[in-house]
C-alpha positions in Angstrom: 1.1 214.8 265.2 3.9 214.0 262.0 3.8 215.9 259.3 7.0 215.4 257.9 10.1 212.6 257.7 13.4 212.5 256.8 15.8 209.7 256.1 16.9 206.9 254.0 14.7 205.3 251.6 15.4 201.8 252.7 12.8 199.2 250.6 9.8 200.2 249.0 6.9 198.2 247.9 4.2 198.7 246.0 2.3 200.8 248.6 4.2 201.3 250.9 8.0 202.6 252.0 10.1 202.0 254.8 12.6 205.2 255.9 15.3 204.9 257.7 15.7 207.7 260.7 18.3 207.9 263.7 17.9 204.2 264.2 14.3 204.1 264.0 12.8 202.1 260.9 9.4 203.8 260.1 6.5 202.8 258.2 4.8 204.8 255.2 1.9 204.3 253.2 2.2 205.7 249.6 0.0 206.0 246.9 0.8 203.6 244.2 2.1 205.4 241.4 4.5 207.4 243.7 6.0 204.3 245.0 6.2 203.0 241.6 8.6 206.1 240.7 10.3 205.8 243.8 11.4 202.6 243.0 13.9 203.8 240.0 16.7 204.6 242.1 15.5 206.2 245.5 16.8 203.1 247.5 19.3 203.9 250.3 18.6 207.8 249.1 17.8 210.4 251.4 13.9 211.5 251.1 11.2 213.8 252.5 7.9 212.5 252.8 5.1 215.1 253.6 3.0 213.0 256.2 -0.3 212.2 257.6 -0.8 210.9 260.8 -3.8 208.1 261.5 -4.8 206.1 264.0 -6.0 202.2 262.4 -9.0 200.2 263.9 -7.9 196.9 264.0 -10.5 193.7 264.4 -11.1 194.4 268.0 -12.1 197.7 269.7 -9.2 197.6 271.8 -7.2 197.7 269.0 -5.4 200.1 267.4 -2.0 201.2 265.0 -0.4 204.1 264.5 -0.3 205.3 260.3 1.3 207.3 258.3 0.8 208.0 254.8 3.3 210.0 253.1 3.4 212.0 249.6 6.4 213.6 248.0 4.9 217.1 247.5 3.0 219.3 250.3 0.0 219.9 247.9 -0.9 216.5 247.5 -0.7 215.7 251.0 -3.2 218.9 251.6 -5.3 217.8 249.0 -5.3 214.2 250.3 -6.4 215.5 254.1 -9.3 217.4 252.2 -10.4 214.5 250.4 -10.3 212.1 253.1 -13.1 214.6 255.7 -15.6 212.7 253.2 -17.9 210.3 255.2 -17.1 207.2 253.7 -14.3 207.8 251.9 -11.6 206.0 254.2 -7.7 206.3 254.0 -7.4 202.9 251.9 -9.9 203.8 249.8 -9.1 207.0 248.8 -5.5 205.9 248.2 -6.3 203.4 245.7 -9.0 205.9 244.4 -6.0 208.7 243.2 -5.9 207.1 239.3 -6.6 210.3 237.9 -4.5 213.7 238.9 -5.8 215.6 241.8 -6.2 219.0 239.5 -9.0 216.6 237.3 -10.4 215.6 240.9 -10.8 218.7 242.1 -12.5 219.9 239.2 -14.7 217.2 238.9 -15.8 218.3 242.0 -15.8 222.3 241.2 -18.2 221.2 238.4 -20.6 219.0 240.2 -18.9 216.3 237.9 -20.7 213.2 239.3 -19.8 211.1 236.1 -16.2 211.7 236.6 -15.8 211.2 240.5 -16.9 207.7 239.4 -14.5 206.8 237.3 -12.3 206.7 240.7 -11.9 202.8 241.8 -14.4 202.5 244.7 -15.9 205.5 244.4 -20.1 204.5 243.3 -23.0 206.7 242.8 -23.7 207.8 246.4 -20.4 208.3 247.2 -19.6 210.7 244.0 -22.6 212.8 245.5 -21.1 212.7 249.6 -17.6 214.2 247.8 -19.2 217.0 245.5 -22.0 217.8 248.1 -19.0 217.8 251.0 -16.3 219.3 248.8 -17.9 221.5 246.6 -16.0 225.0 246.8 -13.2 224.3 248.6 -11.4 222.5 246.2 -10.9 225.2 243.5 -7.0 225.7 244.7 -6.4 222.2 243.7 -7.5 222.3 240.6 -5.3 225.2 239.6 -2.8 222.4 239.8 -0.1 222.2 236.7 0.3 218.8 238.1 -1.4 216.3 235.5 0.7 213.1 236.9 -1.9 210.4 238.8 -0.7 209.6 242.2 -1.9 206.2 241.6 -2.6 203.6 239.3 -5.6 201.5 238.9 -5.0 197.9 240.0 -5.6 194.9 238.4 -8.4 192.5 239.6 -8.2 189.1 238.0 -11.5 187.8 236.7 -13.0 184.6 237.9 -12.3 183.4 234.4 -8.4 184.2 235.2 -8.4 182.7 238.6 -9.8 179.9 237.2 -7.4 179.1 234.5 -4.2 180.2 236.4 -5.1 177.8 239.2 -5.3 174.8 236.3 -2.0 175.8 234.9 -0.4 175.9 238.3 -2.0 172.0 238.7 -0.3 171.5 235.9 3.1 172.6 237.5 3.2 175.9 235.3 5.2 178.3 237.3 2.7 181.3 238.3 4.6 184.0 236.2 4.5 181.6 233.2 0.9 180.8 233.7 0.0 184.4 234.2 2.1 185.4 231.0 0.1 182.5 229.2 -3.2 183.9 230.5 -2.5 187.4 229.9 -1.5 186.8 225.9 -4.3 185.1 225.2 -6.7 187.6 226.6 -5.4 190.4 224.8 -5.2 188.5 221.1 -8.9 186.9 222.0 -10.5 189.7 224.4 -14.0 188.2 224.0 -13.0 184.8 225.9 -16.3 184.0 228.2 -14.8 180.8 230.0 -12.0 179.2 231.4 -12.5 176.1 229.7 -12.0 177.9 226.5 -8.8 180.3 227.2 -7.2 176.6 228.7 -8.2 175.6 224.9 -6.5 178.4 223.2 -3.5 178.1 225.6 -2.9 174.5 224.7 -3.9 175.4 220.9 -0.6 178.0 220.7 1.5 175.6 222.9 0.9 172.8 220.4 1.5 175.4 217.4 4.7 176.5 219.3 6.3 173.0 219.9 5.6 171.9 216.2 6.4 175.6 214.6 3.0 176.0 212.7 
């Protein structure tokens, strides 16, 4: 069992880190907000992760892969270990669900607040009820935490309208970053847009006005 990893942070991505220790490089899965914080000035510096070790099943029954999940705080690691005891709440889903501070999640569990738990990505009514049934009475310690920062950020899932408009713009030879910025700008100003055709029409209008200086 690997419950702590100390080494040099060599790479950091949205959901994982690569840590070098004595010539070996370990891949550590991270909650997204933790990864984002470490991107700011932590590369090539010493890091300590409080870790959980688990085996992930592959596509075939014979394929199993050892994995590490890392946290920078032992209390966060302990909460995650308790949280993932709930049937149906796997490691990856749990990592994405932590968009509220663990204190707030624990308070919701202790108060049987199904509504708050349903705000967590991937947690529907049935799973929220399961979380309360399994963990009520076991998370009071975490409800006292003073840390008010969530461990994960909500992932942005593009709507079908955005996907369709992006595909059109890419076909028209726009760069992806440019196209995504144009789409985001239009949707911010026009949240009522209902389909890709209308979205493209507004983008065309904006581009035309920019060219003629209107």
